[in-house]
NUMAR-218962 format. One record per atom (N, C-alpha, C, O): residue number from 1; residue in three letters; atom name; x, y, z. Coordinates in Angstrom, 3 decimals. Example, Ala and Ser with C-alpha at 12.3 -4.5 7.8 and 13.67 -1.06 7.14 Angstrom:
! NUMAR-218962
+-------+------+------+----------+----------+----------+
! vexti ! figu ! paba !       xx !       yy !       zz !
+-------+------+------+----------+----------+----------+
!     1 !  ALA !    N !   13.190 !   -5.690 !    7.800 !
!     1 !  ALA !   CA !   12.300 !   -4.500 !    7.800 !
!     1 !  ALA !    C !   13.200 !   -3.300 !    7.800 !
!     1 !  ALA !    O !   14.236 !   -3.319 !    8.465 !
!     2 !  SER !    N !   12.850 !   -2.250 !    7.080 !
!     2 !  SER !   CA !   13.670 !   -1.060 !    7.140 !
!     2 !  SER !    C !   12.900 !    0.030 !    7.870 !
!     2 !  SER !    O !   13.409 !    1.138 !    8.039 !
+-------+------+------+----------+----------+----------+
***
This chain:
! NUMAR-218962
+-------+------+------+----------+----------+----------+
! vexti ! figu ! paba !       xx !       yy !       zz !
+-------+------+------+----------+----------+----------+
!     1 !  UNK !    N !    0.844 !   -1.184 !    0.000 !
!     1 !  UNK !   CA !    0.000 !    0.000 !    0.000 !
!     1 !  UNK !    C !    0.888 !    1.246 !    0.000 !
!     1 !  UNK !    O !    1.850 !    1.315 !    0.766 !
!     2 !  UNK !    N !    0.586 !    2.204 !   -0.827 !
!     2 !  UNK !   CA !    1.364 !    3.437 !   -0.927 !
!     2 !  UNK !    C !    0.742 !    4.522 !   -0.061 !
!     2 !  UNK !    O !   -0.401 !    4.413 !    0.383 !
!     3 !  UNK !    N !    1.525 !    5.574 !    0.168 !
!     3 !  UNK !   CA !    0.996 !    6.706 !    0.929 !
!     3 !  UNK !    C !   -0.078 !    7.425 !    0.134 !
!     3 !  UNK !    O !    0.013 !    7.542 !   -1.088 !
!     4 !  UNK !    N !   -1.074 !    7.895 !    0.822 !
!     4 !  UNK !   CA !   -2.182 !    8.626 !    0.217 !
!     4 !  UNK !    C !   -1.667 !    9.925 !   -0.413 !
!     4 !  UNK !    O !   -0.978 !   10.692 !    0.260 !
!     5 !  UNK !    N !   -1.982 !   10.190 !   -1.678 !
!     5 !  UNK !   CA !   -1.520 !   11.415 !   -2.346 !
!     5 !  UNK !    C !   -1.944 !   12.695 !   -1.614 !
!     5 !  UNK !    O !   -1.206 !   13.680 !   -1.614 !
!     6 !  UNK !    N !   -3.124 !   12.685 !   -0.994 !
!     6 !  UNK !   CA !   -3.564 !   13.865 !   -0.243 !
!     6 !  UNK !    C !   -2.689 !   14.084 !    0.992 !
!     6 !  UNK !    O !   -2.415 !   15.225 !    1.365 !
!     7 !  UNK !    N !   -2.257 !   13.006 !    1.619 !
!     7 !  UNK !   CA !   -1.352 !   13.117 !    2.763 !
!     7 !  UNK !    C !   -0.011 !   13.676 !    2.313 !
!     7 !  UNK !    O !    0.559 !   14.542 !    2.978 !
!     8 !  UNK !    N !    0.493 !   13.186 !    1.191 !
!     8 !  UNK !   CA !    1.780 !   13.665 !    0.680 !
!     8 !  UNK !    C !    1.759 !   15.167 !    0.395 !
!     8 !  UNK !    O !    2.780 !   15.839 !    0.540 !
!     9 !  UNK !    N !    0.613 !   15.690 !   -0.006 !
!     9 !  UNK !   CA !    0.493 !   17.119 !   -0.296 !
!     9 !  UNK !    C !    0.676 !   17.976 !    0.954 !
!     9 !  UNK !    O !    1.162 !   19.103 !    0.853 !
!    10 !  UNK !    N !    0.301 !   17.476 !    2.117 !
!    10 !  UNK !   CA !    0.363 !   18.289 !    3.327 !
!    10 !  UNK !    C !    1.554 !   17.979 !    4.234 !
!    10 !  UNK !    O !    1.836 !   18.739 !    5.160 !
!    11 !  UNK !    N !    2.256 !   16.872 !    3.981 !
!    11 !  UNK !   CA !    3.412 !   16.544 !    4.808 !
!    11 !  UNK !    C !    4.514 !   17.568 !    4.588 !
!    11 !  UNK !    O !    4.721 !   18.048 !    3.474 !
!    12 !  UNK !    N !    5.225 !   17.899 !    5.674 !
!    12 !  UNK !   CA !    6.331 !   18.843 !    5.605 !
!    12 !  UNK !    C !    7.409 !   18.418 !    6.599 !
!    12 !  UNK !    O !    7.144 !   17.669 !    7.539 !
!    13 !  UNK !    N !    8.606 !   18.898 !    6.379 !
!    13 !  UNK !   CA !    9.720 !   18.613 !    7.275 !
!    13 !  UNK !    C !    9.372 !   19.136 !    8.672 !
!    13 !  UNK !    O !    8.836 !   20.237 !    8.800 !
!    14 !  UNK !    N !    9.669 !   18.366 !    9.712 !
!    14 !  UNK !   CA !    9.346 !   18.812 !   11.063 !
!    14 !  UNK !    C !   10.295 !   19.880 !   11.599 !
!    14 !  UNK !    O !   10.048 !   20.424 !   12.676 !
!    15 !  UNK !    N !   11.370 !   20.196 !   10.884 !
!    15 !  UNK !   CA !   12.278 !   21.255 !   11.319 !
!    15 !  UNK !    C !   11.578 !   22.606 !   11.153 !
!    15 !  UNK !    O !   10.487 !   22.670 !   10.586 !
!    16 !  UNK !    N !   12.187 !   23.666 !   11.634 !
!    16 !  UNK !   CA !   11.542 !   24.980 !   11.669 !
!    16 !  UNK !    C !   11.174 !   25.545 !   10.304 !
!    16 !  UNK !    O !   10.296 !   26.404 !   10.219 !
!    17 !  UNK !    N !   11.823 !   25.087 !    9.227 !
!    17 !  UNK !   CA !   11.523 !   25.617 !    7.886 !
!    17 !  UNK !    C !   10.276 !   24.987 !    7.266 !
!    17 !  UNK !    O !    9.698 !   25.564 !    6.344 !
!    18 !  UNK !    N !    9.852 !   23.832 !    7.742 !
!    18 !  UNK !   CA !    8.637 !   23.144 !    7.276 !
!    18 !  UNK !    C !    8.563 !   23.040 !    5.749 !
!    18 !  UNK !    O !    7.514 !   23.283 !    5.152 !
!    19 !  UNK !    N !    9.670 !   22.682 !    5.137 !
!    19 !  UNK !   CA !    9.738 !   22.550 !    3.679 !
!    19 !  UNK !    C !    8.994 !   21.292 !    3.219 !
!    19 !  UNK !    O !    8.821 !   20.350 !    3.992 !
!    20 !  UNK !    N !    8.558 !   21.285 !    1.961 !
!    20 !  UNK !   CA !    7.886 !   20.100 !    1.403 !
!    20 !  UNK !    C !    8.829 !   18.891 !    1.363 !
!    20 !  UNK !    O !   10.052 !   19.032 !    1.374 !
!    21 !  UNK !    N !    8.227 !   17.715 !    1.316 !
!    21 !  UNK !   CA !    8.974 !   16.464 !    1.252 !
!    21 !  UNK !    C !    8.717 !   15.775 !   -0.078 !
!    21 !  UNK !    O !    7.624 !   15.867 !   -0.637 !
!    22 !  UNK !    N !    9.736 !   15.083 !   -0.577 !
!    22 !  UNK !   CA !    9.611 !   14.307 !   -1.813 !
!    22 !  UNK !    C !    9.574 !   12.828 !   -1.435 !
!    22 !  UNK !    O !   10.444 !   12.342 !   -0.711 !
!    23 !  UNK !    N !    8.565 !   12.120 !   -1.927 !
!    23 !  UNK !   CA !    8.360 !   10.708 !   -1.596 !
!    23 !  UNK !    C !    9.037 !    9.818 !   -2.621 !
!    23 !  UNK !    O !    8.846 !    9.986 !   -3.825 !
!    24 !  UNK !    N !    9.827 !    8.872 !   -2.139 !
!    24 !  UNK !   CA !   10.441 !    7.850 !   -2.981 !
!    24 !  UNK !    C !    9.774 !    6.527 !   -2.602 !
!    24 !  UNK !    O !   10.125 !    5.914 !   -1.595 !
!    25 !  UNK !    N !    8.816 !    6.097 !   -3.412 !
!    25 !  UNK !   CA !    8.029 !    4.899 !   -3.096 !
!    25 !  UNK !    C !    8.888 !    3.641 !   -3.070 !
!    25 !  UNK !    O !    8.656 !    2.751 !   -2.252 !
!    26 !  UNK !    N !    9.867 !    3.557 !   -3.948 !
!    26 !  UNK !   CA !   10.717 !    2.363 !   -4.012 !
!    26 !  UNK !    C !   11.587 !    2.240 !   -2.759 !
!    26 !  UNK !    O !   11.718 !    1.157 !   -2.189 !
!    27 !  UNK !    N !   12.179 !    3.362 !   -2.336 !
!    27 !  UNK !   CA !   13.048 !    3.352 !   -1.156 !
!    27 !  UNK !    C !   12.269 !    3.483 !    0.146 !
!    27 !  UNK !    O !   12.818 !    3.276 !    1.228 !
!    28 !  UNK !    N !   10.967 !    3.834 !    0.037 !
!    28 !  UNK !   CA !   10.129 !    4.069 !    1.208 !
!    28 !  UNK !    C !   10.735 !    5.151 !    2.102 !
!    28 !  UNK !    O !   10.929 !    4.950 !    3.301 !
!    29 !  UNK !    N !   11.030 !    6.314 !    1.486 !
!    29 !  UNK !   CA !   11.589 !    7.445 !    2.205 !
!    29 !  UNK !    C !   10.932 !    8.745 !    1.760 !
!    29 !  UNK !    O !   10.344 !    8.834 !    0.682 !
!    30 !  UNK !    N !   11.050 !    9.743 !    2.617 !
!    30 !  UNK !   CA !   10.636 !   11.109 !    2.317 !
!    30 !  UNK !    C !   11.873 !   11.978 !    2.507 !
!    30 !  UNK !    O !   12.548 !   11.879 !    3.531 !
!    31 !  UNK !    N !   12.174 !   12.827 !    1.529 !
!    31 !  UNK !   CA !   13.356 !   13.676 !    1.592 !
!    31 !  UNK !    C !   12.946 !   15.134 !    1.613 !
!    31 !  UNK !    O !   12.128 !   15.573 !    0.806 !
!    32 !  UNK !    N !   13.523 !   15.884 !    2.547 !
!    32 !  UNK !   CA !   13.226 !   17.308 !    2.662 !
!    32 !  UNK !    C !   13.862 !   18.061 !    1.506 !
!    32 !  UNK !    O !   15.029 !   17.844 !    1.179 !
!    33 !  UNK !    N !   13.090 !   18.947 !    0.888 !
!    33 !  UNK !   CA !   13.581 !   19.711 !   -0.263 !
!    33 !  UNK !    C !   14.519 !   20.837 !    0.156 !
!    33 !  UNK !    O !   15.200 !   21.419 !   -0.689 !
!    34 !  UNK !    N !   14.565 !   21.151 !    1.445 !
!    34 !  UNK !   CA !   15.444 !   22.239 !    1.895 !
!    34 !  UNK !    C !   16.698 !   21.746 !    2.606 !
!    34 !  UNK !    O !   17.807 !   22.121 !    2.227 !
!    35 !  UNK !    N !   16.543 !   20.917 !    3.624 !
!    35 !  UNK !   CA !   17.706 !   20.505 !    4.414 !
!    35 !  UNK !    C !   18.288 !   19.161 !    3.983 !
!    35 !  UNK !    O !   19.400 !   18.815 !    4.381 !
!    36 !  UNK !    N !   17.555 !   18.406 !    3.182 !
!    36 !  UNK !   CA !   18.062 !   17.132 !    2.686 !
!    36 !  UNK !    C !   17.909 !   15.959 !    3.635 !
!    36 !  UNK !    O !   18.360 !   14.856 !    3.325 !
!    37 !  UNK !    N !   17.284 !   16.169 !    4.782 !
!    37 !  UNK !   CA !   17.072 !   15.039 !    5.690 !
!    37 !  UNK !    C !   16.200 !   13.986 !    5.017 !
!    37 !  UNK !    O !   15.308 !   14.304 !    4.230 !
!    38 !  UNK !    N !   16.478 !   12.725 !    5.345 !
!    38 !  UNK !   CA !   15.725 !   11.605 !    4.785 !
!    38 !  UNK !    C !   14.987 !   10.919 !    5.924 !
!    38 !  UNK !    O !   15.591 !   10.482 !    6.903 !
!    39 !  UNK !    N !   13.667 !   10.834 !    5.779 !
!    39 !  UNK !   CA !   12.797 !   10.217 !    6.776 !
!    39 !  UNK !    C !   12.271 !    8.897 !    6.221 !
!    39 !  UNK !    O !   11.847 !    8.829 !    5.067 !
!    40 !  UNK !    N !   12.299 !    7.862 !    7.035 !
!    40 !  UNK !   CA !   11.801 !    6.556 !    6.606 !
!    40 !  UNK !    C !   10.278 !    6.500 !    6.667 !
!    40 !  UNK !    O !    9.637 !    7.210 !    7.441 !
!    41 !  UNK !    N !    9.724 !    5.631 !    5.825 !
!    41 !  UNK !   CA !    8.298 !    5.298 !    5.880 !
!    41 !  UNK !    C !    8.248 !    3.831 !    6.289 !
!    41 !  UNK !    O !    8.701 !    2.956 !    5.552 !
!    42 !  UNK !    N !    7.695 !    3.571 !    7.465 !
!    42 !  UNK !   CA !    7.630 !    2.201 !    7.995 !
!    42 !  UNK !    C !    6.179 !    1.746 !    8.049 !
!    42 !  UNK !    O !    5.337 !    2.392 !    8.672 !
!    43 !  UNK !    N !    5.901 !    0.651 !    7.404 !
!    43 !  UNK !   CA !    4.527 !    0.107 !    7.371 !
!    43 !  UNK !    C !    3.521 !    1.172 !    6.950 !
!    43 !  UNK !    O !    2.446 !    1.299 !    7.536 !
!    44 !  UNK !    N !    3.896 !    1.941 !    5.910 !
!    44 !  UNK !   CA !    3.058 !    3.005 !    5.339 !
!    44 !  UNK !    C !    2.812 !    4.173 !    6.295 !
!    44 !  UNK !    O !    1.861 !    4.935 !    6.114 !
!    45 !  UNK !    N !    3.672 !    4.315 !    7.317 !
!    45 !  UNK !   CA !    3.562 !    5.433 !    8.257 !
!    45 !  UNK !    C !    4.861 !    6.246 !    8.193 !
!    45 !  UNK !    O !    5.931 !    5.712 !    8.482 !
!    46 !  UNK !    N !    4.781 !    7.538 !    7.816 !
!    46 !  UNK !   CA !    5.977 !    8.376 !    7.789 !
!    46 !  UNK !    C !    6.504 !    8.603 !    9.210 !
!    46 !  UNK !    O !    5.748 !    8.961 !   10.113 !
!    47 !  UNK !    N !    7.803 !    8.389 !    9.393 !
!    47 !  UNK !   CA !    8.441 !    8.615 !   10.687 !
!    47 !  UNK !    C !    9.146 !    9.969 !   10.601 !
!    47 !  UNK !    O !   10.300 !   10.055 !   10.179 !
!    48 !  UNK !    N !    8.441 !   11.018 !   11.005 !
!    48 !  UNK !   CA !    8.948 !   12.384 !   10.865 !
!    48 !  UNK !    C !    9.557 !   12.881 !   12.174 !
!    48 !  UNK !    O !    9.153 !   13.911 !   12.715 !
!    49 !  UNK !    N !   10.525 !   12.136 !   12.664 !
!    49 !  UNK !   CA !   11.246 !   12.497 !   13.877 !
!    49 !  UNK !    C !   12.650 !   12.936 !   13.492 !
!    49 !  UNK !    O !   13.380 !   12.187 !   12.842 !
!    50 !  UNK !    N !   13.036 !   14.154 !   13.892 !
!    50 !  UNK !   CA !   14.353 !   14.666 !   13.532 !
!    50 !  UNK !    C !   15.468 !   13.757 !   14.043 !
!    50 !  UNK !    O !   16.489 !   13.598 !   13.374 !
!    51 !  UNK !    N !   15.286 !   13.160 !   15.218 !
!    51 !  UNK !   CA !   16.310 !   12.290 !   15.793 !
!    51 !  UNK !    C !   16.514 !   11.005 !   14.989 !
!    51 !  UNK !    O !   17.573 !   10.385 !   15.079 !
!    52 !  UNK !    N !   15.532 !   10.606 !   14.218 !
!    52 !  UNK !   CA !   15.641 !    9.366 !   13.446 !
!    52 !  UNK !    C !   15.940 !    9.615 !   11.964 !
!    52 !  UNK !    O !   16.111 !    8.664 !   11.200 !
!    53 !  UNK !    N !   16.003 !   10.868 !   11.559 !
!    53 !  UNK !   CA !   16.282 !   11.196 !   10.157 !
!    53 !  UNK !    C !   17.754 !   10.945 !    9.844 !
!    53 !  UNK !    O !   18.621 !   10.987 !   10.716 !
!    54 !  UNK !    N !   17.995 !   10.683 !    8.570 !
!    54 !  UNK !   CA !   19.376 !   10.528 !    8.081 !
!    54 !  UNK !    C !   19.740 !   11.759 !    7.292 !
!    54 !  UNK !    O !   18.872 !   12.404 !    6.703 !
!    55 !  UNK !    N !   21.022 !   12.095 !    7.273 !
!    55 !  UNK !   CA !   21.490 !   13.232 !    6.489 !
!    55 !  UNK !    C !   21.076 !   14.548 !    7.093 !
!    55 !  UNK !    O !   20.720 !   14.623 !    8.269 !
!    56 !  UNK !    N !   21.124 !   15.569 !    6.296 !
!    56 !  UNK !   CA !   20.745 !   16.885 !    6.766 !
!    56 !  UNK !    C !   21.924 !   17.679 !    7.305 !
!    56 !  UNK !    O !   23.068 !   17.239 !    7.185 !
!    57 !  UNK !    N !   21.665 !   18.841 !    7.897 !
!    57 !  UNK !   CA !   22.717 !   19.724 !    8.382 !
!    57 !  UNK !    C !   23.611 !   19.080 !    9.426 !
!    57 !  UNK !    O !   23.132 !   18.543 !   10.424 !
!    58 !  UNK !    N !   24.905 !   19.139 !    9.188 !
!    58 !  UNK !   CA !   25.867 !   18.631 !   10.162 !
!    58 !  UNK !    C !   25.931 !   17.131 !   10.298 !
!    58 !  UNK !    O !   26.592 !   16.626 !   11.206 !
!    59 !  UNK !    N !   25.261 !   16.400 !    9.417 !
!    59 !  UNK !   CA !   25.247 !   14.939 !    9.487 !
!    59 !  UNK !    C !   25.696 !   14.371 !    8.153 !
!    59 !  UNK !    O !   25.536 !   14.996 !    7.105 !
!    60 !  UNK !    N !   26.256 !   13.188 !    8.212 !
!    60 !  UNK !   CA !   26.554 !   12.495 !    6.964 !
!    60 !  UNK !    C !   25.537 !   11.387 !    6.791 !
!    60 !  UNK !    O !   25.060 !   10.820 !    7.774 !
!    61 !  UNK !    N !   25.201 !   11.074 !    5.549 !
!    61 !  UNK !   CA !   24.164 !   10.067 !    5.284 !
!    61 !  UNK !    C !   24.611 !    8.735 !    5.657 !
!    61 !  UNK !    O !   23.866 !    7.768 !    5.502 !
+-------+------+------+----------+----------+----------+
***
């Protein structure tokens, strides 16, 4: 099951800039268009926790 397109329209990065996210269905990830953080999608649920994101400012992927 894929993420609902209406949900994808409103999802945003949880950091202060709240930038849009790009969904990669094959990798099951959401990537922030501003900071580059990568958030996993587990069992069709986006995990939008900054502590669990990969990449982004000051981090290596």
